[in-house]
N, C-alpha and C positions, 0 to 999 in steps of 0.2 A: 266876448269871443272875437278874436281877430280873424282875418281871412286865413292866415296860416293855421290857427287853431281849428278852424272849420274844416280845412282839407285834411288835417291830421285825424280829426274825429270821424270824418267820412270814411277814411281809409281803415281806421280801427274798427268801426262798426261793420264795414264790409267783411273784413277778415274774421270777425267774431261771428257773423251771421252764418257763414258756411253756405249750405244749401237750403237753409230755412228762410223762405221768402218773407215771412212775417217779421223777421229780425233785421232785414235789410233796410237801408235808408229809404224813408217814405216822404218826408217833408222837412224842409228847413224853415224855421220861423225866425224872423228878424225884426227888431223894433225899427220904426221909421228912421229915427236919427242915425242909428248904426248903418242902415242901408245907404243913406245919403253920404255918410262920412267915409265908408270903406268897402262895403260889400257890392255896391253897384258895379264897380269895375270887374268883378269876378263873374258876373252873369252874362249868359248868352242872350242876344236879342230874341224875343219870342217869335216863333214862326207862325203861330196861330193863337187865337184867344184860348183855345182848349189847352195848348201847350203851356201857356203862362210863362212866368219868369222861372228860369232854371239855372242852377249851378251844377255843372257836371251831370246834367240831365235829371237832377232831382228838383222837384217843384219847390219854389220859395214863396212863403206867405209873408208879406210885409205889412205891418200895421202898428198903430200907436199902442195897441194893447198887447202886442206880441212880445215875447221874451226870446232872446237868442237861444235857440235849441235845435237839435236834430231829432226828429221823431222817427221811430221805426214805422214800417208799413202798417203793422198792427195798431200802433198808437195813432197814426195819422188818419186811418180810415178813409172816408171819401175825400177828405181835404187834400190828400196827396195824389189822387188819381188824375190822369192815367200814370201808373207807376212805370218807371224805366230803370234799366240797370245803370249803375254808377259808371260814368265814363272815367277813363284815366285822366289824370291832370296833365294839361298841356302847357 
C-alpha cells in the first residue's frame, strides 16, 4: 500500500461507514520497513504518548509483524483507542 492508496482507502471507508461508528477507520497497521520507506512523512508528530502516531488523526501501529491494513473501529478494538474522526487530507 502506498501513501496515496492509504488516503484513498481512508476516504472510501469513511464514505461507506456513514453514521455507523463501528465501521469508521479505527487503526492503520504498517510493517516497519514500509513505515521507514514511505509512511513516516505522512504522520503528524505525537502530541502525547496516549495520542501515539497518527495519520489524519487515525492511530497507527508500526511493527515487524504488522501488515499494511486499515481496520475499522470494531476490528481494532482497544488497539485503536482513543478513536478520533478522520481529518480531511491537507
